[in-house]
Every structure is written in C-alpha cells, then in structure tokens.
BADOTI-885930 format. One record per residue (C-alpha): x, y, z; residue in one letter. Coordinates in pm, whole numbers, plus 50000, padded with zeros to 5 digits. Layout:
% residues N
> X|Y|Z|residu
> X|Y|Z|A
...
% end
This chain:
% residues 334
> X|Y|Z|residu
> 43256|81529|10752|X
> 43318|81251|10503|X
> 43039|81009|10407|X
> 43078|80636|10387|X
> 43254|80561|10062|X
> 43399|80912|10021|X
> 43659|80897|10299|X
> 44019|80797|10245|X
> 44293|80842|10498|X
> 44652|80732|10533|X
> 44817|80587|10843|X
> 45194|80582|10818|X
> 45452|80402|11023|X
> 45805|80535|11064|X
> 46073|80356|10857|X
> 45839|80330|10565|X
> 45550|80111|10678|X
> 45239|80277|10539|X
> 44895|80160|10630|X
> 44628|80292|10400|X
> 44274|80271|10527|X
> 44001|80267|10266|X
> 43658|80336|10399|X
> 43402|80129|10216|X
> 43058|80255|10134|X
> 42762|80086|10296|X
> 42480|80064|10050|X
> 42190|80070|10286|X
> 41885|79850|10268|X
> 41637|79983|10518|X
> 41287|79873|10613|X
> 41057|80167|10561|X
> 40796|80226|10826|X
> 40521|80180|10569|X
> 40645|79826|10500|X
> 40843|79930|10195|X
> 41211|79858|10150|X
> 41446|80113|10004|X
> 41810|80135|09917|X
> 41971|80475|09951|X
> 42342|80557|09933|X
> 42501|80845|10120|X
> 42286|80834|10432|X
> 42543|80702|10677|X
> 42819|80956|10729|X
> 43163|80853|10855|X
> 43462|81067|10947|X
> 43796|80977|11101|X
> 43918|81241|11345|X
> 44225|81313|11133|X
> 44320|81228|10776|X
> 44686|81137|10835|X
> 44867|80990|11131|X
> 45202|80827|11202|X
> 45215|80477|11345|X
> 45525|80367|11535|X
> 45425|80052|11721|X
> 45063|80139|11781|X
> 44818|80414|11704|X
> 44471|80509|11816|X
> 44212|80724|11648|X
> 43842|80794|11665|X
> 43598|80738|11381|X
> 43263|80914|11392|X
> 42943|80781|11235|X
> 42624|80980|11180|X
> 42283|80833|11108|X
> 42142|81057|10836|X
> 41823|80853|10801|X
> 41500|80987|10955|X
> 41462|80659|11141|X
> 41656|80472|11410|X
> 41905|80203|11311|X
> 42016|79934|11554|X
> 42330|79737|11640|X
> 42558|79965|11440|X
> 42911|79829|11414|X
> 43233|79938|11249|X
> 43448|79658|11108|X
> 43819|79692|11034|X
> 44019|79425|10856|X
> 44386|79437|10759|X
> 44536|79257|10460|X
> 44826|79123|10669|X
> 44849|78947|11003|X
> 45131|79180|11106|X
> 44877|79465|11128|X
> 44601|79432|11383|X
> 44310|79670|11427|X
> 44065|79656|11715|X
> 43743|79857|11722|X
> 43554|79958|12035|X
> 43275|79947|12119|X
> 43168|79629|11946|X
> 42839|79791|11848|X
> 42611|80085|11919|X
> 42276|79947|12029|X
> 42068|80219|11864|X
> 42139|80534|11665|X
> 41851|80779|11647|X
> 41797|81011|11351|X
> 42082|81257|11327|X
> 42270|81095|11614|X
> 42649|81077|11608|X
> 42835|80778|11744|X
> 43205|80737|11815|X
> 43421|80434|11760|X
> 43784|80399|11865|X
> 44020|80216|11631|X
> 44346|80084|11780|X
> 44608|79983|11524|X
> 44917|79784|11613|X
> 45203|79685|11386|X
> 45397|79376|11487|X
> 45761|79412|11587|X
> 46002|79345|11302|X
> 45732|79362|11033|X
> 45876|79428|10685|X
> 45837|79771|10534|X
> 45544|79750|10292|X
> 45207|79901|10219|X
> 44900|79755|10382|X
> 44530|79814|10339|X
> 44271|79839|10611|X
> 43917|79797|10487|X
> 43652|79951|10704|X
> 43286|79864|10664|X
> 42967|79957|10841|X
> 42689|79724|10953|X
> 42355|79745|11131|X
> 42057|79526|11201|X
> 41852|79686|10923|X
> 42126|79704|10661|X
> 42338|79393|10707|X
> 42701|79445|10609|X
> 42832|79570|10277|X
> 43144|79733|10143|X
> 43145|79928|09821|X
> 43337|80201|09648|X
> 43225|80560|09688|X
> 42879|80638|09557|X
> 42920|80811|09221|X
> 42673|81067|09090|X
> 42552|80831|08812|X
> 42446|80577|09075|X
> 42246|80838|09264|X
> 42088|80947|08937|X
> 41992|80587|08863|X
> 41811|80566|09197|X
> 41623|80889|09127|X
> 41529|80778|08775|X
> 41396|80439|08885|X
> 41022|80497|08871|X
> 40959|80155|09026|X
> 41160|80247|09334|X
> 41004|80359|09661|X
> 40955|80739|09660|X
> 41140|80753|09995|X
> 41452|80623|09825|X
> 41419|80868|09540|X
> 41370|81169|09767|X
> 41675|81084|09977|X
> 41892|81019|09672|X
> 41767|81339|09506|X
> 41863|81535|09817|X
> 42216|81397|09796|X
> 42232|81493|09429|X
> 42099|81843|09491|X
> 42361|81895|09763|X
> 42621|81812|09500|X
> 42467|82080|09277|X
> 42336|81822|09035|X
> 42030|81966|08854|X
> 41851|81631|08845|X
> 41824|81627|09223|X
> 41672|81972|09244|X
> 41438|81902|08953|X
> 41310|81581|09108|X
> 41252|81739|09450|X
> 41059|82035|09310|X
> 40846|81805|09095|X
> 40777|81577|09393|X
> 40693|81878|09610|X
> 40444|81999|09350|X
> 40252|81689|09247|X
> 40257|81389|09478|X
> 40053|81296|09783|X
> 40079|81520|10087|X
> 40331|81302|10272|X
> 40587|81280|09995|X
> 40535|81642|09895|X
> 40624|81741|10252|X
> 40932|81517|10252|X
> 41055|81678|09931|X
> 40989|82023|10076|X
> 41196|81945|10386|X
> 41473|81799|10169|X
> 41483|82121|09966|X
> 41525|82311|10291|X
> 41826|82098|10384|X
> 41971|82158|10036|X
> 41941|82526|10116|X
> 42046|82702|09796|X
> 41888|83012|09640|X
> 41682|82806|09396|X
> 41537|82610|09688|X
> 41437|82931|09864|X
> 41269|83069|09554|X
> 41066|82751|09510|X
> 40977|82714|09879|X
> 40844|83068|09885|X
> 40583|82968|09626|X
> 40466|82684|09853|X
> 40364|82941|10113|X
> 40072|83021|09882|X
> 39949|82661|09878|X
> 39597|82602|10012|X
> 39722|82306|10217|X
> 39824|82422|10566|X
> 40043|82117|10622|X
> 40250|82201|10316|X
> 40272|82567|10412|X
> 40396|82465|10754|X
> 40665|82241|10608|X
> 40766|82525|10377|X
> 40821|82755|10677|X
> 41042|82490|10835|X
> 41232|82438|10510|X
> 41284|82811|10459|X
> 41434|82834|10807|X
> 41667|82544|10728|X
> 41766|82716|10404|X
> 41844|83035|10601|X
> 41593|83242|10407|X
> 41533|83597|10533|X
> 41317|83593|10845|X
> 41082|83836|10671|X
> 40958|83536|10471|X
> 40866|83361|10795|X
> 40688|83646|10970|X
> 40357|83622|10776|X
> 40314|83268|10906|X
> 40251|83402|11256|X
> 39901|83494|11142|X
> 39840|83184|10932|X
> 39485|83049|10970|X
> 39614|82692|11004|X
> 39740|82600|11352|X
> 40011|82367|11222|X
> 40141|82625|10976|X
> 40136|82894|11243|X
> 40329|82671|11484|X
> 40582|82592|11214|X
> 40635|82963|11148|X
> 40696|83023|11520|X
> 40932|82725|11533|X
> 41112|82845|11221|X
> 41173|83184|11382|X
> 41296|83011|11696|X
> 41534|82809|11480|X
> 41663|83133|11333|X
> 41747|83265|11679|X
> 41427|83413|11822|X
> 41446|83269|12175|X
> 41121|83438|12269|X
> 40936|83230|12012|X
> 41084|82914|12158|X
> 40935|82989|12500|X
> 40597|83057|12342|X
> 40597|82708|12188|X
> 40581|82529|12522|X
> 40201|82489|12522|X
> 40205|82364|12162|X
> 40415|82063|12266|X
> 40104|81944|12452|X
> 39866|81999|12160|X
> 39627|81719|12066|X
> 39777|81719|11714|X
> 40100|81519|11706|X
> 40234|81719|11411|X
> 40187|82045|11600|X
> 40370|81887|11895|X
> 40665|81783|11680|X
> 40692|82119|11504|X
> 40688|82301|11837|X
> 40943|82062|11986|X
> 41174|82120|11691|X
> 41163|82496|11742|X
> 41240|82457|12111|X
> 41506|82190|12054|X
> 41684|82414|11806|X
> 41754|82654|12092|X
> 41899|82378|12310|X
> 41593|82261|12502|X
> 41680|81904|12606|X
> 41323|81812|12696|X
> 41214|81906|12346|X
> 41486|81685|12196|X
> 41365|81402|12418|X
> 41012|81453|12287|X
> 41133|81429|11927|X
> 41330|81116|12013|X
> 41026|80964|12178|X
> 40794|81029|11883|X
> 41046|80912|11622|X
> 41087|80581|11804|X
> 40732|80532|11926|X
> 40440|80336|11791|X
> 40291|80653|11646|X
> 40171|80688|11290|X
> 40458|80614|11048|X
> 40431|80951|10875|X
> 40452|81130|11208|X
> 40757|80926|11303|X
> 40931|81022|10977|X
> 40840|81386|11037|X
> 40994|81369|11386|X
> 41301|81194|11243|X
> 41346|81466|10982|X
> 41321|81727|11255|X
> 41593|81551|11454|X
> 41821|81542|11149|X
> 41752|81911|11096|X
> 41857|82026|11443|X
> 42162|82253|11461|X
> 42469|82039|11513|X
> 42305|81733|11357|X
> 42299|81859|11001|X
> 42553|81658|10805|X
> 42520|81639|10430|X
> 42639|81378|10183|X
> 42970|81560|10145|X
> 43021|81525|10518|X
> 43000|81900|10580|X
% end
C-alpha cells in the first residue's frame, strides 16, 4: 500500500490525453488525548486500486485510505481537483464519519473527460482531510523531515515515537536508535509505546532488544514486550516463559501473543480475561482473541479506544487495533 505523499499513478485517455494524478501528503495535526498536539507524517495511508488505467470518456477507480493513528479520526474526506474544466472528478462518499485505529475506508473516484477535449496532459491533485487535521497537500514526506521530527526535543514524545517508527521501517538507524532509547529510559507509558513500535518494525535488531525487556522488573513493560515480540514474529519459544510470569498483565500478554502467533487454544483461554477488573488485561486479552478473528473481541477494542476511559488505555487499545492481522500497514504502504 502507498502512503499519502508516496503514491503516484497515471490515468491515460486514448488518443493521447493523459491525466496524471498526484497524491498529496497530508501532514497531520492531531489532538492528543492528553491535551497535547502533535504533527506526524506518514500515518494516513492511501492506495489507488491500480497504478495505471486508460480513460476513454469516463473511468472509475477505488482509492483506499487507512488510519494508522492509534486514535479515531472523524469526517475523513478525499478531495480531487483537476487543472482543467474539461476533466471532472467526483468522489464518493463525501466523507467517512469516523475511522477507527487501523480501519480501512474506500472512496470511489469517477473521472470524466469532456467530448472533444484537446489532447494534453492534465494533473489531478488529491488531498486528504479530517476534522482533527484540517486539509493540507504536500509533497511526499522525505526521510530528512522525519528525522527533524524525531530530533525535535521540544516536540511531543507521541510525535517522535510515531515518526521514529516510520524511519525504522525505512531502515533508517535514527529511528531504531530513538525507539530503543525511549523504551529504556522514559516514563512507563512512552516506554511501552516505543516497545510496541519496535514490534511493528519487526526486524532482527528489534527482536534482540525486545528480548532484553523481558528481564525488566516492570510487569507492564514485560507484557508489552511479549506483544511486540509476537508482532515481530519472534520464535514462540521466547513467548512461552511468559505463561508463568508472576504479573497477571504480562501473563495475559504472553497468552495473547501466542494466540496471535496461531495458538487458537490460547485464544479461547483468554475469554475470562476480557472481563478482568484491569482494563489493560482486558485489552491484551481482546487483542489475542481478535487476532484469531473473534469479532466480539474486535468490538471490545473498538469500544475501549473510543470510550471515555483513561487516555493511556485508549492509546493502548488503539495500538492493538492497528496491530491486528490485516490492519498492519506501514509507512511504505506494505
């Protein structure tokens, strides 16, 4: 899948009329649940259903958008504008009322070229908008811009973690370095976010680091490490010791991680944990069950991520939604 700002596709009309659609990048300004505001590129993913198509008199294609933020965004709209009145583009629906974390939405773009239009090249500019982000069009997000976000010490740590994840997925060493440093020496919340991001990066260096976190005295961090190791497709032998972890959250995460890796029996055993008095245990258990296709568990994650619960718990649930099989879309759109 191609992210906003990294997609380019060509729409060609017979007899030489070429319509080139340039997908603009939406630089997102998003209200953090802790009343902070952050700007993070590469979190809205966009992909047209095909890169090249031929337009005779009219053409129709689908464009998919994925919310890669761990929070819901509202009133999401795709805007298409042509540089010539002879080319008209209509997008439906007008807007998606709400996109939950990891959710994919579909827009249909209908392009029509007027009869008798001269043979020339046209440009269609496509932008993305939402209630929380406004509307912006930019060029693709270059690595130096992501590095600048990560290096900005005055920026919200949420922004830096998300940007570092995008960098690490592009094999940029700065991203991996920042995430491992954040996972080692920040407060518990941001350490856990960095740990989960390392799991989504999923390379061998991530696995080696995450394995060291399993020795941490903090059960919450150990639990997040089990989740991250599952996301990184580490050997299940690394997850097995967690089944006897003394911390209930960490133990639940280990069970959920094994369920994620295909142990359906573990998923069934998580049912009671979804009713635990600890919301974090509930979310971890729901993630394990949801990863095996349990719709009720997905609904529970959706409910927590959009509820009035503690902001940190909502982000945790949002990260779990993004990390479900089929919802994992990285900044390269893969």
